[in-house]
C-alpha positions in Angstrom: 72.3 198.3 169.0 70.3 195.6 167.1 71.3 191.8 166.3 69.6 189.1 164.4 70.7 185.6 163.6 71.0 184.9 159.8 71.4 180.8 159.1 73.7 180.4 162.2 75.4 183.6 162.2 74.7 186.3 164.6 74.6 189.6 163.1 75.0 193.1 164.8 73.7 195.8 162.3 76.3 198.1 163.6 79.5 195.4 163.7 81.1 194.1 160.5 79.4 190.5 159.4 82.7 189.6 158.4 86.2 191.1 159.8 89.8 190.1 158.6 92.3 190.7 161.2 95.9 190.9 159.5 95.6 188.0 157.1 98.1 186.8 154.8 97.9 183.6 152.5 101.2 182.4 150.8 101.7 180.2 147.9 105.2 181.0 147.7 107.3 182.0 150.4 108.8 185.1 148.6 105.3 186.5 147.2 102.4 186.6 149.3 98.9 186.3 147.6 97.5 188.5 150.5 99.8 190.2 153.2 98.7 191.9 156.2 95.2 192.4 155.3 92.8 193.9 157.8 89.2 194.5 156.4 85.5 194.9 157.4 82.5 193.9 155.6 79.3 195.4 157.0 75.9 194.0 156.8 73.8 194.9 153.7 76.7 196.6 151.9 78.1 196.2 148.4 81.9 196.2 148.6 83.9 196.5 145.4 87.6 194.9 145.5 89.5 196.4 142.7 93.0 195.3 141.4 94.9 194.1 138.5 95.0 190.2 137.9 97.3 188.7 140.3 96.6 191.6 143.0 94.8 188.9 145.5 91.3 189.5 144.8 90.4 185.6 144.0 92.3 184.6 147.3 90.4 187.1 149.1 87.4 185.8 147.9 88.0 182.1 148.4 89.4 182.9 152.4 85.8 184.3 152.7 84.3 181.6 151.2 86.0 179.1 153.8 87.6 177.2 150.7 91.1 178.2 152.0 92.4 179.3 155.3 94.9 182.1 156.2 98.3 181.3 156.9 98.4 183.8 159.4 95.5 186.2 160.7 92.0 185.7 162.0 88.8 185.6 159.9 85.6 186.6 161.8 82.0 185.7 160.8 79.6 187.7 162.9 82.3 188.0 165.8 83.3 184.2 165.5 86.5 182.9 164.6 86.2 180.7 161.6 89.6 179.9 160.8 89.9 176.5 162.4 86.2 175.3 161.8 85.7 171.6 161.3 84.6 170.4 157.8 81.1 170.1 158.8 80.9 173.5 160.1 82.4 174.8 156.9 79.4 173.2 154.9 76.9 174.5 157.0 78.2 178.3 156.8 78.5 177.8 152.9 74.9 177.5 152.7 74.5 181.0 153.9 76.9 182.1 150.8 76.3 182.4 147.3 79.7 182.0 145.6 80.0 183.6 141.6 82.8 181.8 140.3 85.0 183.5 137.6 85.1 179.9 135.6 81.4 179.6 136.3 81.8 175.8 137.6 78.6 174.8 136.0 77.4 171.1 135.4 77.4 171.1 131.5 75.2 168.2 131.1 72.5 169.5 133.3 69.7 171.6 132.5 69.9 175.3 133.0 67.0 175.0 135.7 68.8 172.1 137.3 72.3 174.1 137.7 70.4 177.0 139.4 68.4 174.8 141.4 71.7 172.9 143.2 71.8 175.0 146.4 68.1 174.5 146.7 68.4 170.8 146.5 71.1 170.8 148.9 69.2 172.8 151.1 66.3 170.2 150.9 63.7 172.1 149.2 61.1 170.2 147.1 61.1 169.8 143.4 58.2 172.1 142.8 59.8 175.0 144.9 63.0 174.5 143.1 61.8 175.0 139.7 59.6 177.8 140.9 62.2 179.7 142.3 64.9 178.7 139.9 62.8 179.9 136.8 62.0 183.1 138.7 65.5 183.8 139.3 66.5 182.8 135.2 63.7 185.6 134.4 65.9 188.2 136.7 69.0 187.6 134.7 67.4 187.7 131.3 67.1 183.9 130.7 63.6 183.5 130.8 62.4 180.4 128.5 65.7 178.7 128.5 65.4 176.7 131.7 65.4 173.3 129.6 68.5 173.9 127.8 71.7 171.9 128.8 74.1 174.4 130.3 77.0 173.2 128.3 75.2 174.6 125.1 75.1 177.9 126.2 77.5 181.0 125.3 80.1 182.2 127.6 78.0 185.7 128.7 74.8 183.1 129.1 76.8 180.6 131.5 77.7 183.7 133.5 74.3 184.8 133.8 73.3 181.1 135.0 76.1 181.0 137.5 74.7 184.4 139.0 71.3 183.1 139.2 72.5 179.8 140.9 74.6 182.1 143.5 71.5 184.2 144.1 68.6 181.8 144.0 69.3 180.7 147.4 68.7 184.2 148.9 72.3 184.2 150.8 73.3 186.2 153.6 76.7 187.0 151.8 77.3 187.2 147.8 81.1 186.6 146.5 81.4 187.4 143.2 84.3 187.0 141.2 84.4 189.1 138.1 80.9 188.7 137.8 80.9 190.5 134.4 83.7 189.6 132.7 82.2 187.7 129.7 79.1 190.4 129.4 78.4 193.5 127.1 78.2 197.0 129.0 74.2 196.5 129.2 74.1 193.1 130.5 77.1 194.1 132.9 75.0 197.1 134.1 71.7 194.8 134.5 73.8 192.5 136.9 75.5 195.1 138.8 71.9 196.6 139.5 70.5 193.0 140.4 73.4 192.6 143.0 72.8 195.8 144.4 69.0 194.9 144.8 70.0 191.8 146.8 72.1 194.1 148.9 69.3 196.3 149.7 67.1 193.1 150.6 69.8 192.5 153.2 72.4 190.5 151.7 76.0 191.5 151.8 77.9 191.7 148.6 81.6 191.4 148.1 82.4 191.8 144.4 86.1 191.7 142.8 86.9 192.9 139.5 89.6 194.8 137.3 87.2 197.0 135.6 88.0 200.6 137.0 85.5 202.4 134.9 82.6 200.2 135.8 83.4 200.7 139.6 84.0 204.5 138.9 80.1 204.5 137.8 78.6 203.0 141.0 78.6 204.9 144.5 79.6 201.9 146.3 82.6 201.3 148.8 85.7 200.3 147.1 88.9 198.9 148.0 92.2 198.3 146.2 94.7 195.6 146.4 98.3 195.6 144.8 100.3 192.3 144.9 98.2 191.1 147.9 98.5 194.4 149.9 95.6 196.8 150.5 96.3 199.8 149.0 93.8 202.1 148.6 89.9 202.8 149.7 87.3 205.1 148.4 86.1 208.0 150.3 83.1 205.8 151.1 85.3 203.7 153.0 87.0 206.3 155.0 83.5 208.0 156.1 82.4 204.3 157.1 85.5 203.8 159.3 84.9 207.4 161.0 81.1 206.7 161.5 82.2 203.3 163.3 84.7 205.1 165.4 82.2 207.6 166.4 79.7 204.6 166.9 82.3 202.7 169.3 82.8 206.2 171.2 79.5 206.7 171.9 78.8 203.0 173.2 82.0 203.6 175.6 80.5 207.0 176.7 77.3 205.5 177.6 78.9 202.3 179.5 81.1 204.9 181.4 78.0 206.9 182.2 75.9 203.8 182.9 
């Protein structure tokens, strides 16, 4: 069993980087946004979260981003309970995350490069390095040469790609994406998904929420489905992963018993 430390989070490659245990979140007493949800997310994987509008996908991402806290249940990062962290600790942990918001949340009167570089500025990098890495990421999302334009003057699809570049420029250990292809044509959507999967291949973990089942069906990644806040289905990949995890746990126990 191997472990490493990623920006303050100890990661064991055979254990979940994120674990939700019987998590519920209520905005109304009679209708939970999430109910009794248990889910593991493993290091370096791409997890697609499917569901119609209102299924609970965005709520799940906000919980993982530590923007909200569950009403019941526990959320573990690297085995550590994060449901009662202090505000300063939450801010520190968010530096290891990249969030792609459904509504982009760009600063309209800043340049495209300045928007992309905000996470690097917060991390304390110098101006030259911020510009270099921001421009490289803009090239990866197909916006090379657009860095001096104001973000507010871009089209919806272009703003979405700026938001994606901003989320990835800090090389986060966990990427959370809320409908990241919603404003993109099919060709651009494929490019974005290829990019997110390449980020995972380089060691990041990606959780991507979408209602587009056709988009997911063309991808061999693990998929879980939500319906009215409840986990209602998982892809065969999920079943195989659970079986491998049970087998690995059983192997560990046999080793301990014979040691």
